[in-house]
C-alpha positions as CSV (number, residue, x, y, z in Angstrom):
1,M,27.0,-7.0,-1.8
2,K,30.0,-7.8,-0.5
3,R,31.8,-10.5,-1.7
4,N,33.6,-13.1,1.1
5,R,37.0,-13.8,1.5
6,A,36.3,-17.3,-0.7
7,Q,34.2,-15.3,-3.8
8,E,37.3,-13.0,-3.9
9,S,40.0,-15.2,-4.2
10,R,37.8,-17.6,-6.2
11,A,37.5,-14.4,-8.5
12,A,41.1,-13.8,-8.1
13,I,42.5,-17.3,-9.7
14,E,40.1,-16.9,-12.2
15,R,41.6,-13.5,-13.4
16,L,45.0,-15.4,-13.3
17,Y,44.0,-18.2,-15.4
18,I,42.6,-15.7,-18.3
19,T,45.3,-13.3,-17.6
20,M,48.2,-16.2,-18.3
21,R,46.1,-17.6,-21.2
22,H,46.2,-13.9,-23.2
23,L,50.1,-13.4,-22.1
24,F,50.9,-16.9,-24.0
25,T,48.9,-16.4,-26.5
26,R,50.0,-12.6,-27.3
27,G,53.8,-14.7,-26.3
28,T,56.3,-12.1,-25.2
29,Y,55.8,-10.0,-21.7
30,K,57.6,-7.8,-18.8
31,P,56.9,-9.5,-15.5
32,M,56.8,-6.1,-13.8
33,G,55.2,-4.1,-16.4
34,V,51.6,-3.8,-17.1
35,S,50.3,-6.7,-18.2
36,G,52.2,-9.0,-15.3
37,E,51.2,-6.3,-12.8
38,S,48.1,-8.0,-13.7
39,L,49.4,-11.5,-12.4
40,V,51.0,-9.8,-9.5
41,Q,47.3,-8.0,-8.2
42,A,45.9,-11.2,-8.7
43,L,48.7,-13.6,-6.8
44,R,48.0,-11.0,-3.7
45,V,44.9,-11.0,-3.7
46,L,44.4,-14.6,-3.5
47,S,47.5,-14.7,-1.3
48,P,48.0,-18.4,-1.5
49,E,48.9,-20.6,1.6
50,I,51.9,-22.0,0.4
51,Y,53.5,-18.0,-0.8
52,G,52.8,-17.5,3.2
53,T,53.9,-14.0,3.5
54,I,53.5,-13.1,-0.3
55,T,51.8,-10.1,1.3
56,D,53.4,-8.4,3.4
57,P,55.7,-5.8,2.5
58,E,58.9,-6.1,3.9
59,K,58.7,-10.0,4.9
60,V,60.1,-12.3,2.1
61,E,59.2,-15.6,2.4
62,L,61.1,-18.2,3.0
63,D,59.7,-21.5,2.7
64,G,57.9,-20.6,-0.4
65,L,61.0,-19.3,-1.6
66,L,62.7,-22.2,-0.9
67,Y,59.7,-24.6,-2.6
68,V,59.5,-22.4,-5.9
69,M,63.9,-22.8,-6.0
70,E,63.6,-26.4,-5.6
71,R,61.0,-26.5,-8.4
72,L,63.0,-24.4,-11.0
73,P,66.4,-24.0,-12.5
74,R,68.8,-23.9,-10.5
75,G,70.4,-20.0,-11.3
76,I,67.2,-18.8,-12.4
77,E,67.4,-16.1,-10.4
78,Q,70.3,-14.7,-11.8
79,C,68.4,-14.4,-15.2
80,R,66.9,-11.3,-17.1
81,Y,65.1,-12.9,-19.3
82,I,63.0,-15.9,-19.4
83,R,61.8,-18.3,-22.5
84,L,59.9,-20.9,-22.2
85,I,59.6,-23.6,-25.2
86,S,58.6,-26.8,-26.6
87,R,61.1,-29.5,-27.3
88,E,63.6,-28.0,-30.1
89,G,66.2,-29.2,-30.4
90,L,68.0,-28.4,-27.5
91,E,68.8,-31.4,-26.0
92,T,71.5,-32.7,-28.9
93,S,73.0,-29.3,-28.4
94,H,76.5,-28.8,-26.1
95,L,74.4,-27.3,-23.8
96,E,74.1,-29.0,-20.4
97,P,70.3,-29.6,-18.8
98,I,69.4,-28.8,-15.5
99,V,66.7,-30.1,-14.4
100,P,65.0,-29.5,-11.1
101,P,64.5,-32.8,-8.8
102,K,60.8,-31.7,-8.0
103,R,59.8,-30.7,-10.9
104,R,61.0,-32.8,-14.2
105,R,61.3,-30.0,-17.3
106,N,64.6,-29.7,-18.8
107,C,66.1,-26.3,-18.9
108,Y,68.9,-25.0,-20.5
109,R,71.3,-21.6,-19.7
110,L,72.2,-19.6,-22.7
111,D,74.9,-17.3,-20.7
112,E,74.8,-15.2,-17.6
113,Q,71.3,-13.4,-18.8
114,V,68.8,-16.2,-20.6
115,M,67.2,-19.3,-19.4
116,Y,65.5,-21.5,-21.3
117,V,62.8,-23.8,-20.3
118,E,61.0,-26.7,-22.2
119,M,57.3,-27.1,-21.1
120,T,56.3,-30.7,-22.2
121,R,53.9,-31.3,-20.3
122,G,51.3,-29.5,-21.1
123,R,49.3,-26.2,-19.9
124,S,49.5,-26.9,-16.5
125,D,53.3,-27.1,-16.2
126,I,52.9,-23.2,-17.9
127,Y,50.3,-22.4,-15.0
128,D,52.4,-23.6,-12.4
129,I,56.0,-21.9,-13.5
130,L,54.7,-18.7,-14.2
131,T,53.1,-18.1,-10.5
132,H,56.5,-19.3,-9.4
133,L,57.7,-16.6,-11.3
134,T,55.4,-14.3,-10.4
135,F,56.6,-15.1,-6.5
136,L,59.5,-14.1,-7.1
137,Y,58.3,-10.9,-8.6
138,I,57.3,-9.2,-5.8
139,E,59.5,-10.7,-3.1
140,S,62.4,-9.3,-5.5
141,S,60.6,-5.7,-5.2
142,K,60.3,-6.6,-1.5
143,I,64.3,-7.0,-1.1
144,Y,65.2,-3.7,-3.1
145,Q,62.7,-1.4,-0.9
146,N,64.2,-3.0,2.1
147,S,67.9,-1.9,0.4
148,T,67.2,1.6,0.0
149,D,66.0,4.4,2.6
150,P,63.0,6.6,1.9
151,K,65.2,8.8,-0.4
152,G,66.6,5.8,-3.0
153,K,69.9,6.1,-1.1
154,I,72.0,2.5,-1.3
155,S,72.0,1.0,2.5
156,I,74.8,-0.5,3.8
157,N,73.1,-4.0,4.3
158,W,73.0,-4.7,0.4
159,K,76.9,-3.4,-0.2
160,M,77.9,-5.8,2.4
161,L,75.7,-8.0,1.3
162,E,77.1,-7.7,-2.2
163,E,80.6,-8.3,-0.7
164,F,79.4,-11.8,0.7
165,V,78.4,-12.9,-2.6
166,K,81.4,-12.3,-4.3
167,K,83.3,-14.0,-1.7
168,E,81.2,-17.2,-2.1
169,E,81.1,-16.8,-5.9
170,S,85.0,-17.0,-5.5
171,G,85.4,-19.5,-3.4
172,E,86.5,-17.4,-0.7
173,L,85.8,-17.5,3.6
174,F,83.3,-15.3,5.0
175,D,81.7,-14.9,8.1
176,R,78.4,-16.7,8.0
177,E,77.0,-14.8,10.9
178,A,78.0,-11.6,9.8
179,A,76.1,-12.0,6.4
180,S,73.2,-13.7,7.8
181,A,73.0,-10.1,10.6
182,Y,73.0,-8.1,6.8
183,L,70.6,-10.4,5.3
184,S,68.0,-10.3,7.9
185,H,67.6,-6.5,7.4
186,L,67.1,-7.1,3.6
187,I,64.8,-9.8,4.1
188,G,62.6,-8.7,6.9
189,R,63.2,-11.2,9.3
190,T,64.9,-11.7,12.4
191,F,68.4,-12.9,12.8
192,E,67.2,-16.3,14.2
193,E,64.9,-16.6,11.0
194,T,67.6,-15.9,8.6
195,S,70.0,-18.6,10.0
196,K,67.8,-20.9,10.3
197,A,66.3,-20.3,6.2
198,V,70.5,-20.0,5.6
199,N,70.6,-23.6,6.8
200,K,67.6,-25.3,4.3
201,F,68.5,-23.5,1.3
202,E,72.4,-24.7,1.7
203,K,70.9,-28.7,2.5
204,S,68.7,-28.2,-1.2
205,S,70.8,-30.2,-3.3
206,N,69.3,-27.8,-5.9
207,S,68.9,-24.6,-5.2
208,N,71.9,-21.6,-4.7
209,S,72.5,-20.1,-1.7
210,L,70.2,-17.9,0.1
211,F,72.4,-15.0,0.1
212,S,73.2,-15.8,-3.5
213,I,69.6,-16.1,-4.2
214,V,68.8,-13.1,-2.2
215,Y,71.6,-10.9,-3.9
216,H,70.7,-11.5,-7.8
217,L,66.8,-11.0,-6.9
218,G,67.4,-7.6,-5.8
219,K,70.1,-6.4,-8.4
220,L,67.5,-7.7,-11.2
221,A,65.0,-5.8,-9.5
222,M,67.0,-3.2,-8.9
223,E,68.5,-2.8,-12.2
224,E,65.0,-2.6,-13.8
225,I,63.9,-0.5,-11.4
226,R,67.6,2.5,-11.6
227,E,68.5,1.3,-15.1
228,G,65.4,0.3,-17.1
229,K,67.2,-3.3,-17.9
230,D,63.8,-5.1,-18.1
231,R,63.1,-8.1,-17.4
232,E,61.2,-10.2,-20.1
233,I,59.4,-13.6,-20.4
234,S,59.0,-15.0,-23.4
235,F,57.1,-18.0,-25.2
236,S,58.3,-19.3,-28.4
237,A,56.1,-19.4,-31.3
238,T,56.7,-24.1,-31.1
239,L,55.2,-23.8,-27.8
240,R,52.1,-21.9,-28.6
241,E,51.4,-24.1,-31.8
242,R,52.0,-27.7,-30.3
243,I,49.8,-26.5,-26.8
244,G,46.5,-28.3,-26.2
245,H,47.4,-30.9,-29.5
246,H,48.6,-33.8,-27.6
247,V,51.9,-33.4,-29.4
248,Y,54.0,-36.0,-26.3
249,G,51.1,-37.8,-25.4
250,E,50.6,-39.2,-28.5
251,Q,54.1,-40.0,-28.8
252,W,54.1,-41.7,-25.3
253,A,51.6,-44.1,-25.4
254,G,52.4,-45.2,-29.1
255,K,55.2,-46.7,-28.1
256,I,54.1,-48.0,-24.8
257,M,51.5,-49.4,-27.4
258,Q,54.4,-50.4,-29.4
259,K,56.0,-53.1,-27.0
260,L,53.0,-54.1,-25.7
261,D,51.9,-55.5,-29.8
262,E,56.5,-56.4,-29.6
263,L,55.5,-58.9,-26.9
264,D,52.4,-60.4,-27.6
265,L,50.2,-58.7,-25.0
266,L,47.6,-56.6,-26.9
267,E,45.1,-59.2,-26.3
268,R,45.9,-60.0,-22.1
269,P,43.8,-58.2,-19.7
270,I,45.6,-54.8,-18.9
271,H,45.4,-53.0,-15.8
272,I,46.4,-49.5,-15.8
273,I,47.7,-48.1,-12.6
274,S,49.1,-44.5,-12.3
275,A,51.4,-44.6,-9.2
276,N,55.1,-44.0,-8.5
277,L,57.6,-46.7,-10.8
278,H,58.4,-48.4,-7.3
279,S,55.7,-49.6,-5.1
280,V,54.6,-51.9,-8.3
281,L,57.0,-53.7,-8.8
282,N,58.2,-54.0,-5.0
283,T,54.6,-54.8,-4.2
284,I,54.5,-57.8,-7.2
285,Y,57.9,-58.7,-6.7
286,A,58.9,-59.0,-3.1
287,P,56.3,-62.1,-2.4
288,Q,58.2,-63.8,-5.7
289,V,61.3,-63.2,-4.5
290,L,61.7,-63.4,-0.7
291,D,58.4,-65.4,-0.2
292,S,56.7,-62.2,1.3
293,K,53.3,-63.5,4.1
294,S,52.1,-60.3,4.5
295,F,51.3,-56.5,3.6
296,E,53.8,-55.9,6.5
297,D,56.1,-57.7,5.6
298,I,56.4,-56.2,2.1
299,E,55.9,-52.5,4.2
300,Q,59.5,-53.5,6.0
301,I,60.8,-54.7,2.7
302,A,59.9,-50.9,1.1
303,S,61.4,-48.9,4.4
304,S,64.5,-51.2,4.4
305,I,65.0,-50.0,0.5
306,A,63.7,-46.1,1.0
307,M,66.0,-46.1,3.5
308,G,68.6,-47.3,1.7
309,E,69.7,-50.1,4.0
310,K,72.8,-52.0,3.7
311,N,72.4,-55.8,1.7
312,N,68.5,-54.4,1.2
313,A,66.7,-56.3,-1.3
314,G,66.1,-53.2,-3.6
315,K,68.6,-54.6,-6.4
316,K,67.5,-58.2,-6.3
317,I,64.1,-57.7,-6.9
318,Y,64.4,-55.6,-9.7
319,A,67.3,-58.6,-10.8
320,Y,64.5,-61.1,-10.4
321,A,61.9,-58.5,-12.2
322,L,64.0,-58.6,-15.3
323,K,64.0,-62.0,-15.7
324,H,60.2,-62.4,-14.9
325,G,57.9,-60.6,-17.1
326,F,58.9,-56.7,-16.2
327,V,59.4,-54.3,-19.0
328,D,60.3,-50.3,-18.6
329,I,60.1,-47.7,-20.7
330,P,62.2,-44.9,-20.2
331,D,60.3,-41.7,-21.3
332,Q,61.8,-40.2,-24.5
333,S,59.2,-38.3,-25.8
334,G,59.5,-35.3,-24.0
335,T,56.0,-36.4,-21.6
336,N,58.9,-37.2,-18.1
337,I,56.5,-40.0,-17.4
338,G,57.8,-43.3,-17.1
339,T,56.2,-46.3,-17.6
340,Q,56.3,-50.5,-16.5
341,I,54.5,-53.3,-18.3
342,I,54.6,-56.4,-15.7
343,D,53.4,-59.7,-17.3
344,T,52.0,-62.0,-14.8
345,A,52.6,-65.4,-16.7
346,K,56.0,-64.9,-16.0
347,L,56.4,-65.2,-12.9
348,E,57.3,-68.0,-11.1
349,K,54.4,-68.2,-8.3
350,S,51.1,-68.8,-9.1
351,E,50.2,-66.4,-6.4
352,L,49.9,-62.4,-6.9
353,L,50.1,-61.5,-3.0
354,P,49.7,-64.2,-0.6
355,G,46.5,-65.8,-0.6
356,L,45.6,-63.7,-4.3
357,T,45.9,-67.0,-7.0
358,L,45.9,-65.9,-10.8
359,P,44.1,-67.6,-13.7
360,E,45.8,-70.9,-14.3
361,E,45.3,-70.4,-17.8
362,V,48.4,-67.7,-19.5
363,Q,45.9,-65.7,-22.0
364,Q,43.7,-65.1,-18.6
365,R,46.9,-63.6,-16.6
366,P,46.8,-60.4,-16.7
367,V,49.1,-57.7,-17.5
368,F,50.6,-54.5,-15.4
369,V,50.9,-51.0,-17.3
370,V,52.5,-49.0,-14.8
371,M,52.4,-45.3,-14.9
372,D,54.0,-42.9,-13.5
373,Y,52.3,-40.0,-11.9
374,A,51.9,-36.9,-14.6
375,F,50.8,-33.4,-14.2
376,G,47.7,-31.4,-14.0
377,E,46.0,-31.5,-17.9
378,Q,49.1,-33.6,-18.7
379,A,46.9,-36.7,-17.3
380,F,44.4,-36.2,-20.0
381,E,46.4,-35.7,-22.9
382,C,47.8,-39.2,-21.9
383,M,45.4,-41.1,-20.8
384,D,43.0,-40.0,-23.8
385,E,46.0,-41.5,-25.8
386,L,46.6,-44.6,-24.5
387,L,42.5,-45.8,-24.3
388,K,43.2,-45.3,-28.0
389,P,43.2,-48.0,-30.4
390,F,46.3,-49.1,-31.4
391,K,47.0,-48.8,-35.3
392,K,49.3,-51.0,-37.1
393,G,48.6,-52.0,-40.9
394,G,45.9,-50.6,-41.4
395,K,43.9,-51.8,-39.0
396,E,42.6,-50.7,-35.4
397,F,43.5,-53.5,-32.7
398,P,42.0,-51.8,-29.0
399,L,42.8,-52.7,-25.9
400,N,41.8,-55.6,-23.8
401,I,41.4,-52.2,-20.6
402,V,39.7,-53.9,-17.8
403,S,40.8,-51.6,-14.4
404,I,42.3,-48.1,-14.6
405,S,43.8,-47.5,-10.6
406,I,45.3,-43.9,-10.0
407,M,47.2,-43.6,-6.7
408,G,48.8,-39.8,-6.2
409,K,49.7,-37.2,-3.6
410,A,47.5,-34.9,-2.4
411,G,46.2,-32.6,0.2
412,I,44.0,-33.2,2.5
413,L,41.6,-31.2,4.4
414,Y,40.8,-33.6,7.1
415,G,43.6,-35.2,8.9
416,G,47.6,-35.1,8.5
417,K,50.2,-36.0,6.3
418,G,50.0,-40.2,5.5
419,D,46.6,-40.0,5.4
420,L,44.0,-41.7,3.4
421,M,41.5,-40.4,1.0
422,I,39.1,-42.0,-1.0
423,P,36.8,-40.2,-3.0
424,D,33.5,-40.9,-5.0
425,A,33.5,-37.9,-7.4
426,H,36.1,-35.0,-8.6
427,V,35.1,-31.8,-8.7
428,F,37.0,-29.6,-11.4
429,E,37.7,-26.2,-9.7
430,G,36.6,-22.8,-11.5
431,T,34.5,-24.8,-13.8
432,A,31.2,-26.4,-13.7
433,D,32.7,-29.7,-14.9
434,N,32.3,-33.0,-11.8
435,Y,32.6,-36.5,-12.6
436,P,31.1,-38.7,-9.7
437,F,32.1,-42.4,-10.1
438,K,31.7,-45.7,-8.8
439,N,35.2,-46.5,-6.9
440,E,35.9,-49.7,-6.4
441,L,38.2,-49.4,-3.2
442,K,36.5,-48.6,-0.1
443,A,37.3,-46.4,2.7
444,T,36.3,-50.0,4.9
445,D,39.2,-51.4,2.9
446,F,42.1,-49.3,4.9
447,E,40.7,-49.5,7.7
448,G,42.8,-51.0,11.4
449,F,46.7,-49.6,9.6
450,G,47.0,-46.6,11.8
451,L,45.6,-44.1,9.2
452,G,43.2,-41.8,9.0
453,V,40.9,-42.5,6.2
454,Y,38.0,-40.0,4.7
455,S,35.7,-40.2,1.5
456,G,34.1,-37.7,-0.4
457,S,35.3,-35.4,-3.3
458,M,37.9,-34.6,-4.4
459,V,38.9,-30.6,-6.2
460,T,41.2,-30.9,-9.1
461,V,42.3,-27.3,-8.3
462,L,45.0,-25.6,-11.4
463,G,47.9,-25.7,-9.7
464,T,49.1,-26.5,-5.8
465,S,50.4,-22.7,-5.9
466,L,46.2,-21.1,-6.0
467,Q,45.1,-22.0,-3.0
468,N,44.0,-20.2,0.1
469,K,42.8,-21.4,3.4
470,D,39.8,-19.1,2.0
471,I,38.9,-21.7,-1.0
472,L,39.5,-25.1,1.0
473,R,36.8,-24.4,3.9
474,Y,34.5,-23.3,1.5
475,F,34.4,-27.1,-0.6
476,M,35.1,-28.1,2.9
477,E,32.2,-26.9,4.8
478,S,29.8,-26.9,2.3
479,S,28.1,-29.2,0.3
480,W,30.6,-29.9,-2.4
481,N,32.2,-31.7,0.5
482,A,35.0,-32.4,-0.5
483,I,38.1,-34.0,1.6
484,G,41.2,-33.1,-0.6
485,L,42.4,-31.3,-3.5
486,E,44.6,-32.7,-6.5
487,M,45.8,-31.2,-9.6
488,E,45.3,-34.6,-12.6
489,G,41.7,-36.2,-10.8
490,A,39.4,-35.1,-13.0
491,H,41.6,-35.4,-16.2
492,Y,42.2,-39.0,-16.0
493,Q,38.5,-39.0,-15.3
494,K,37.2,-37.1,-18.6
495,A,39.3,-39.5,-20.3
496,I,38.2,-42.7,-19.4
497,Q,34.8,-41.2,-19.5
498,S,34.8,-39.9,-22.8
499,A,36.9,-43.5,-23.9
500,S,34.5,-45.8,-22.0
501,R,30.9,-44.5,-22.7
502,I,31.6,-41.8,-25.7
503,R,34.2,-43.5,-28.0
504,K,33.8,-46.9,-27.3
505,S,37.4,-47.7,-27.8
506,I,37.3,-49.5,-24.0
507,R,35.0,-51.4,-22.9
508,S,31.8,-49.1,-20.8
509,N,32.3,-51.4,-17.5
510,V,36.0,-50.6,-17.1
511,K,36.9,-50.6,-13.2
512,V,37.7,-47.7,-11.5
513,L,40.1,-47.3,-8.5
514,Y,41.5,-43.9,-7.1
515,A,43.0,-42.7,-3.4
516,Y,45.4,-40.6,-2.6
517,Y,47.9,-40.5,0.0
518,A,48.3,-36.7,2.0
519,S,51.5,-34.8,0.9
520,D,50.2,-32.0,3.1
521,N,47.2,-30.0,5.0
522,P,47.1,-26.8,3.3
523,L,44.6,-25.7,6.1
524,E,47.4,-26.1,9.0
525,T,49.6,-23.4,9.1
526,G,53.1,-24.9,8.8
527,S,52.1,-28.2,7.2
528,T,51.6,-27.2,3.4
529,L,53.8,-28.7,0.7
530,A,56.4,-25.7,1.5
531,S,57.1,-27.2,4.8
532,G,59.0,-30.2,2.7
533,A,58.8,-33.9,2.0
534,L,56.8,-36.9,3.2
535,G,60.1,-38.9,3.8
536,M,60.1,-41.9,5.5
537,E,55.9,-41.2,6.2
538,G,55.2,-42.1,2.7
539,V,56.1,-45.6,2.9
540,R,53.1,-47.1,4.1
541,P,50.2,-45.1,2.9
542,T,52.3,-46.3,-1.0
543,Y,52.1,-49.4,-0.6
544,L,49.1,-50.2,1.4
545,I,47.1,-48.6,-1.4
546,T,49.3,-50.1,-4.0
547,Y,48.0,-53.8,-2.4
548,K,45.2,-52.7,-1.7
549,I,44.2,-51.9,-5.2
550,L,45.9,-55.4,-6.7
551,E,43.9,-57.4,-3.3
552,R,40.6,-55.7,-4.7
553,L,41.1,-56.4,-8.3
554,F,42.3,-60.3,-7.6
555,G,40.8,-61.1,-4.2
556,K,37.7,-63.0,-3.7
């Protein structure tokens, strides 16, 4: 029986997943050796949408390359040896950490050839970086092939690129158009495509120039093939020992509980919200400071802050918040998840939002614990630890958790960027695990705001880079009735259900609220995550979800 593309793709994901776990356990591997080849082949079979022309033997994928370089440490393309480590004390060394803006992880360049990358966000972080690195090695092989003729002789295009890169590194001026023309042959693209890509890479805050990246990727591939200088990826013993044991999540949750205890808030009604670290703050405090009358007023204030307009209210709101119940808890555990506590008993006005009045009794006034976005499996680790009782003096003190709200970014299968998804179940890709739940939020809550709203199940995927159209259409068109894909939902719900229904550490009728806004549509060519960020389009969905969470929790 012949398998269809969706079945082949799912098998490829499973091979990737198993191979990465095997290589991690083994401790080291050569990405272009026998072990790495199995990852390369599986990724080519899968051909993820975000990696575009990965299967083309000549064309280097440019949008996918920029997407990857913004999530990896600057200069990693120059390093022959990449070592994935746990938090092992390098933060106290003289080495300056390199932190990619789109994946918050500390990275350390030891010398010209060695890059250390901290993995403190669980297995998903490891799968994510290994997938990106495998993509880089595939593209580096294309660059090498394009830089030699059939007899293996180095082309003039490669020699000229080398000259241009040397000039760039020494700060000399060079003819960018001539350099782009030579570069276009090495990446199998037109001059126009190459020029546009050069400009995109130039605007990136994290990436080296496209000239430099292509040269160094090709150079390492050339040295490996011609001189036997193998590239290598390894995992430290400490990382292999700690992974899966909640080392960082336990420290993170412990600090939050300790702060709640210090503020005498453990017995108050607690509402956990997983979101960004600005929307809840601004939505709660803007009406206190600026007398906002509606959601539209709050949205206008948020847009002004996001655009950095002169004299915007951001600093005023933050200063007021610090004096009226707001506590910022920067992360020091290694999870890279910042946290905030908001004590509504300290608010001057009794209205939480226009028309939403808080209880008069102080002990009944809600406390919000706002946590930044988790990453993949890390969501289970952190939520599982946060829902455990607080231990002090040999006694346990269960938290009075009333609700848990999850706002997230996700890929949408219907509609476009900025549209909303209100799930009623999470399906964990590649497993038989599925988590139906009663969502306190409804699609009707979001009608009339000019955004598309969709209800159904969400697919929790192993990684943003492991999807193609065939798999996504299967989930969308089959009885799974999927509306989108994300990386944390099943992990959050697994922790919530185990705490509320099995461990009984929180109330069994805890309210659960999930809503996602679309960061991309992976089924539309040119609309994947590699096409760029939402920008100002994200303000309305972000603040609307935040507003509706509060309205649903405290409205009549």
